[in-house]
LUMLUM-457181 format. One record per residue (C-alpha): x, y, z. Coordinates in steps of 0.02 Angstrom, whole numbers, padded with zeros to 5 digits, always signed. Layout:
# residues N
XYZ...
***
This chain:
# residues 625
+06281+05879+05604+06176+05823+05457+06170+05879+05277+06031+05894+05151+06073+05798+04995+06113+05947+04884+06227+06021+05017+06312+05855+05049+06359+05838+04868+06443+06007+04869+06563+05956+05008+06640+05801+04931+06803+05889+04889+06848+05917+05072+07026+05853+05090+07043+05826+05277+06905+05742+05378+06891+05780+05563+06864+05621+05662+06723+05624+05789+06744+05555+05962+06685+05379+05998+06500+05356+06031+06495+05330+06219+06307+05352+06231+06269+05211+06109+06202+05051+06189+06315+04901+06220+06263+04745+06124+06293+04561+06146+06272+04423+06018+06134+04307+06080+06155+04159+05962+06331+04117+06020+06377+03938+06059+06556+03899+06112+06622+04052+06019+06529+03998+05863+06364+04060+05790+06206+03957+05780+06170+04049+05619+06130+03926+05479+06042+03761+05446+06129+03594+05462+06185+03541+05289+06219+03719+05230+06370+03830+05244+06305+04008+05249+06164+04093+05344+06084+04266+05334+05955+04343+05451+05837+04452+05351+05700+04518+05466+05645+04523+05648+05475+04566+05723+05417+04635+05890+05399+04460+05964+05585+04426+05940+05556+04307+05796+05668+04312+05643+05671+04242+05468+05825+04199+05368+05904+04111+05219+06032+03971+05219+06139+03930+05069+06310+03861+05029+06455+03839+04910+06555+03999+04939+06697+04034+05060+06843+04149+05101+07015+04093+05153+07123+04184+05279+07233+04246+05136+07080+04322+05052+07046+04432+05202+07217+04507+05232+07183+04684+05291+07000+04647+05327+06861+04541+05256+06801+04612+05092+06662+04507+05018+06601+04329+05037+06593+04309+04848+06784+04311+04837+06887+04152+04835+06761+04036+04751+06835+03867+04708+06796+03794+04537+06692+03652+04608+06583+03779+04699+06533+03883+04549+06356+03881+04482+06313+03830+04305+06148+03828+04209+06090+03691+04092+05929+03609+04034+06029+03447+04024+06065+03436+04211+05950+03408+04360+05913+03565+04458+05994+03571+04631+05929+03702+04752+06049+03812+04847+05935+03922+04955+05830+03868+05104+05719+03961+05227+05726+03958+05415+05653+04045+05566+05719+04070+05742+05654+04148+05902+05712+04204+06072+05593+04075+06146+05606+03947+06006+05558+03766+06036+05732+03709+05983+05816+03838+06094+05850+04024+06095+05879+04087+05918+05915+03913+05847+05879+03910+05659+05733+03796+05618+05702+03738+05440+05538+03789+05362+05475+03704+05206+05401+03808+05065+05327+03731+04909+05374+03556+04965+05560+03580+04999+05648+03457+05113+05770+03495+05253+05947+03511+05180+06014+03397+05317+05907+03257+05245+05979+03273+05070+06072+03120+05005+06152+03149+04836+06144+02962+04802+05954+02967+04821+05882+03085+04688+05714+03093+04776+05793+03184+04925+05878+03320+04821+05790+03487+04824+05758+03575+04659+05663+03720+04736+05752+03877+04798+05661+03971+04935+05687+04142+05016+05622+04237+05168+05635+04427+05172+05517+04484+05310+05402+04436+05453+05251+04525+05526+05214+04545+05711+05076+04417+05683+05206+04291+05625+05166+04291+05438+05327+04266+05340+05351+04330+05163+05476+04294+05026+05486+04199+04863+05508+04026+04789+05551+03946+04625+05445+03813+04541+05494+03630+04563+05592+03541+04428+05500+03462+04283+05567+03341+04154+05532+03297+03974+05599+03145+03883+05757+03197+03794+05744+03210+03604+05919+03266+03553+06079+03184+03494+06176+03166+03658+06205+02985+03700+06136+02924+03868+06046+03089+03900+05875+03041+03971+05785+03205+04007+05768+03390+03979+05756+03487+04144+05652+03646+04166+05525+03727+04280+05371+03836+04261+05437+03995+04341+05595+04067+04414+05525+04173+04555+05354+04181+04637+05306+04280+04791+05244+04180+04939+05172+04210+05113+05188+04079+05249+05040+04081+05369+04983+03960+05502+04880+03876+05365+05027+03850+05249+05094+03928+05090+04995+04067+05005+05052+04104+04827+05072+04287+04778+05064+04276+04589+05104+04413+04464+04968+04472+04343+05070+04418+04192+05117+04234+04177+05070+04178+04000+05129+04229+03826+05008+04228+03679+05068+04218+03499+05062+04387+03412+05043+04312+03239+04878+04332+03149+04763+04185+03174+04870+04109+03313+04788+04182+03467+04759+04005+03528+04946+03973+03536+05005+04008+03713+05153+03964+03821+05165+03977+04010+05320+04082+04044+05286+04102+04229+05317+04287+04252+05403+04346+04410+05355+04410+04582+05431+04428+04755+05364+04482+04925+05494+04589+05013+05405+04662+05166+05245+04648+05268+05149+04758+05389+04985+04692+05458+04895+04611+05312+04983+04716+05178+05127+04637+05084+05243+04741+04975+05351+04681+04833+05353+04679+04645+05275+04581+04503+05279+04561+04314+05140+04650+04221+05196+04608+04043+05343+04536+03947+05479+04643+03871+05476+04670+03683+05635+04570+03653+05581+04437+03775+05418+04418+03680+05514+04400+03518+05620+04260+03591+05469+04165+03656+05382+04190+03488+05533+04113+03403+05516+03960+03516+05334+03943+03462+05375+03968+03278+05511+03835+03280+05411+03708+03378+05349+03618+03222+05523+03611+03143+05603+03440+03139+05729+03421+03280+05672+03581+03366+05679+03599+03555+05516+03574+03650+05436+03745+03679+05454+03737+03869+05638+03690+03856+05670+03826+03726+05588+03956+03838+05687+03893+03986+05851+03921+03894+05796+04099+03853+05764+04130+04038+05938+04073+04090+06074+04206+04105+06183+04217+03950+06371+04244+03941+06350+04425+03994+06242+04379+04144+06080+04449+04070+05922+04356+04021+05838+04362+03852+05667+04348+03933+05636+04498+04044+05474+04572+04110+05393+04740+04133+05399+04748+04323+05298+04857+04442+05295+04886+04628+05153+04781+04695+05046+04760+04851+04952+04604+04901+04816+04616+05034+04805+04454+05132+04637+04415+05212+04616+04239+05285+04734+04168+05155+04639+04256+05015+04748+04373+04912+04704+04533+04818+04843+04611+04714+04869+04792+04661+05001+04858+04541+05072+05027+04595+05100+05170+04472+05265+05186+04380+05361+05346+04405+05327+05398+04225+05203+05366+04085+05288+05268+03944+05253+05320+03766+05130+05207+03676+05266+05150+03554+05404+05133+03684+05510+04976+03672+05598+05001+03839+05580+04885+03987+05523+04985+04139+05544+04930+04319+05478+04981+04489+05494+04883+04651+05420+04894+04825+05545+04853+04963+05462+04913+05124+05290+04954+05194+05225+05034+05356+05063+05026+05457+04982+05163+05350+05010+05059+05195+05143+05177+05127+05261+05078+05015+05442+05125+04980+05560+05064+04846+05619+05128+04679+05554+05162+04504+05611+05219+04334+05575+05404+04316+05613+05555+04208+05680+05675+04339+05576+05834+04342+05493+05771+04182+05656+05784+04085+05684+05635+03968+05871+05670+03972+05869+05615+04155+05794+05441+04139+05847+05358+04301+05803+05227+04432+05763+05330+04587+05696+05306+04762+05508+05321+04775+05362+05300+04894+05179+05266+04863+05042+05329+04980+04880+05233+05000+04712+05316+04971+04551+05270+05061+04487+05177+04907+04642+05066+04905+04727+05153+04758+04903+05221+04771+04990+05384+04725+05171+05387+04668+05297+05508+04747+05474+05538+04686+05608+05556+04819+05686+05719+04758+05862+05736+04693+05912+05919+04690+06073+05902+04592+06019+05791+04447+06193+05793+04370+06280+05715+04520+06161+05578+04579+06170+05420+04473+06027+05325+04557+05940+05301+04725+05826+05180+04816+05723+05171+04976+05730+05015+05084+05614+05044+05232+05491+05164+05313+05431+05174+05493+05256+05212+05557+05303+05395+05581+05336+05413+05395+05526+05418+05405+05599+05335+05251+05778+05269+05238+05877+05227+05084+06035+05268+04988+06088+05366+04836+06234+05331+04720+06345+05474+04668+06522+05515+04616+06621+05563+04770+06801+05611+04742+06792+05531+04570+06717+05363+04624+06538+05300+04628+06488+05281+04810+06325+05244+04901+06271+05361+05042+06135+05327+05169+05994+05457+05183+05827+05479+05269+05671+05577+05221+05517+05634+05317+05376+05589+05198+05248+05683+05303+05341+05849+05298+05299+05983+05169+05430+05997+05031+05541+05872+05122+05714+05840+05056+05831+05692+05090+05949+05715+05236+06122+05634+05232+06193+05605+05406+06378+05610+05435+06451+05441+05480+06617+05431+05574+06672+05608+05529+06619+05789+05555+06596+05814+05367+06537+05705+05225+06654+05558+05195+06677+05449+05042+06631+05290+05138+06488+05198+05052+06342+05160+05166+06169+05083+05147+06027+05091+05271+05918+04936+05276+05793+04959+05418+05721+05092+05534+05612+05071+05689+05487+05194+05762+05619+05262+05882+05724+05327+05738+05858+05193+05753+05929+05143+05584+06038+04994+05540+06135+04945+05384+06314+04931+05329+06459+05050+05295+06635+05039+05225+06774+05058+05351+06929+05107+05249+06968+05242+05120+07064+05137+04994+07026+05209+04822+07073+05069+04703+07038+04915+04811+06880+04834+04878+06837+04905+05049+06797+04809+05208+06624+04840+05277+06539+04833+05446+06363+04840+05514+06310+05009+05584+06182+05082+05704+06125+05262+05679+06016+05341+05813+05945+05503+05746+05883+05556+05918+06036+05516+06023+06110+05689+06000+06105+05837+05881+06131+05767+05706+06114+05588+05767+06243+05462+05825+06329+05342+05706+06416+05185+05771+06509+05035+05702+06416+04889+05782+06578+04795+05809+06633+04935+05926+06475+04914+06031+06497+04727+06066+06549+04645+06228+06715+04554+06224+06634+04382+06227+06535+04430+06073+06696+04466+05979+06780+04299+06015+06874+04345+06174+06878+04255+06341+06935+04317+06511+07079+04229+06595+07103+04195+06780+07212+04351+06789+07066+04457+06729+07144+04493+06559+07055+04457+06396+07127+04356+06253+07068+04270+06097+06978+04106+06130+07078+03961+06059+06967+03844+05960+07025+03663+05961+06981+03541+05821+07033+03361+05790+07044+03307+05609+07045+03137+05526+07232+03118+05548+07210+03127+05737+07296+03295+05755+07229+03423+05877+07234+03593+05791+07200+03765+05860+07154+03935+05789+07093+04101+05857+06905+04132+05868+06846+04283+05770+06671+04355+05747+06634+04511+05646+06465+04591+05614+06465+04637+05430+06286+04691+05397+06130+04735+05496+05967+04701+05404+05826+04733+05528+05794+04815+05698+05637+04805+05805+05569+04925+05936+05667+04843+06076+05828+04875+05981+05856+04692+05936+05960+04687+05776+05977+04541+05656+06096+04528+05509+06255+04439+05456+06420+04407+05542+06576+04316+05484+06651+04178+05591+06820+04096+05568+06817+03911+05523+06948+03782+05469+06954+03733+05285+06931+03551+05235+07058+03471+05120+06978+03415+04956+07030+03286+04827+07049+03309+04639+06860+03295+04621+06829+03434+04745+06762+03315+04878+06816+03328+05061+06952+03206+05113+06892+03092+05253+07004+02986+05365+06946+02883+05514+06771+02952+05490+06827+03134+05507+06871+03273+05386+07053+03317+05359+07095+03502+05371+07207+03605+05257+07368+03656+05344+07487+03800+05311+07676+03789+05305+07686+03797+05495+07563+03655+05521+07422+03769+05575+07246+03751+05503+07201+03860+05356+07042+03952+05403+06900+04031+05307+06767+04159+05353+06588+04102+05334+06432+04213+05342+06308+04167+05477+06147+04244+05538+06179+04348+05693+06065+04415+05831+06117+04567+05934+06022+04621+06090+06057+04770+06203+06162+04705+06346+06111+04716+06527+06153+04851+06652+06339+04867+06682+06391+04787+06517+06543+04867+06437+06592+04874+06253+06755+04782+06218+06909+04894+06217+07036+04759+06258+07207+04742+06176+07216+04609+06040+07389+04532+06024+07349+04485+05844+07345+04668+05794+07517+04710+05863+07454+04779+06027+07335+04906+05954+07161+04930+06023+07052+04793+05951+06947+04862+05809+06941+04723+05683+06873+04774+05512+06713+04694+05450+06622+04667+05286+06454+04657+05200+06407+04513+05087+06230+04455+05062+06258+04381+04890+06187+04531+04794+06020+04496+04874+05996+04679+04911+06051+04739+04741+05876+04705+04681+05790+04651+04570+05787+04489+04666+05796+04367+04521+05861+04194+04563+05906+04067+04431+05908+03880+04446+06078+03816+04487+06187+03664+04472+06349+03624+04562+06490+03589+04441
***
């Protein structure tokens, strides 16, 4: 059963939800980047890994980063979010008085990779160095450039974004022993990685000009902002700055005006401070942002800004945003845009949109309709396949709480309306869900919540929805489609399955054990063969740290934190995960897990992805405290 959006919203008061039977027709999956019940899912020298996109040649792109972790206590009742449980020494601060230390690195992997099947391989963008080669005692080895991959074409072109490298100016303030100011030219710049190297995807707006009479020669390079989020053939979709916001312009103008004042900050440093997040997490310098398409021909780039969903008044002081997040072979771009719903200024919203390409290379804007304008808070579209099927999510109050619900839309149908599939129930549930990718077979992947707690954060799991498997489609929790080995189990000589016991030896010489655990928490991309890439959490021991937050080392090995019973304290770390349909005869795991009190093993999962997919994708320079 499936519901059109307006009908779905009228059913949210249903009190009892009928549970559907388990999806027996869904394929069985196995995790292919397993190694000794661990995941080869991040770069050496980093803690976390995320797989972002996969192409038809079974090549993926991903992001590695670090600093954040979850302890076992944090995940009682199911993993919630990887941003919980951050230790003080792992938090990120912003300062023009501190060197910039990068925290995001790009990698690729492939089924037939030179380093091995699906082994992450570091890829340098903009001159970054491999995180495993970083030595904090040697400043020259420390990366100041954050890099990101979001998609890969079938031809192997990778797209994403990068920050500018760190620059310094001689310090001119009153702090003793301070040598330099630290800044960089831009915070985010789209990039394509071809066989020839890096190809910059710049925004049209990068430089501010003084608005004062007679000062048109006074300019400051503010950098603007752009990001490449998806690619199909030689067309790259994303977003880019087309102007500066009114308030942002005023702040930059103030930097220019004060430049000649004794003791004033250098203009570049002043502008950098304005581009840092303030105490509320917002930036003073913001940009007018539009969905954008770059056409890539032999490393030559032609950019096109796509129409906004409304026409701003000439005297408007608002900052308007539109973003492209997906693109198909026809050049149709999907994403979101500010819009006045049905032309009504009282319904100024950020809604899902798609842009169709004309023969002359121009684009037409299309609003993804919202029938009940009072109920839907916002919406966005993530992906579109070559048949014109768009997937996304809308946000609405369901049973008194804002929830996201996955929908799809046939952009080639006349008067098409969004369709909201049911998930695990026969009627609309209040479980938040987001679709992230769709292939040409109508298979959709994303994440969904797995519990109905009203006042608490909810665990999440990756899902697979096959709209053609049966009437109304078939919705599955990916963790329920995995083989037992892929969930951390091993088969004993008696034929029974049990948790694999991981053994570790710490610096004190003790041999410690803990149960292996792997949980798929988000699916980000699926190709035509059904190969899925995304994020899983794996259980790891926690290192003991000293009063400075540094790991304790004895006899050349780390010392692990222990609980009151002498067992290792463990944490859950996000790692890139690769799922492939299993061979003939493979069976999804339905074994009994002793850790759950004898119940059928259905461990709850989670989604994380560090707000990456709550675009806009704006990344600030960071410094470890």
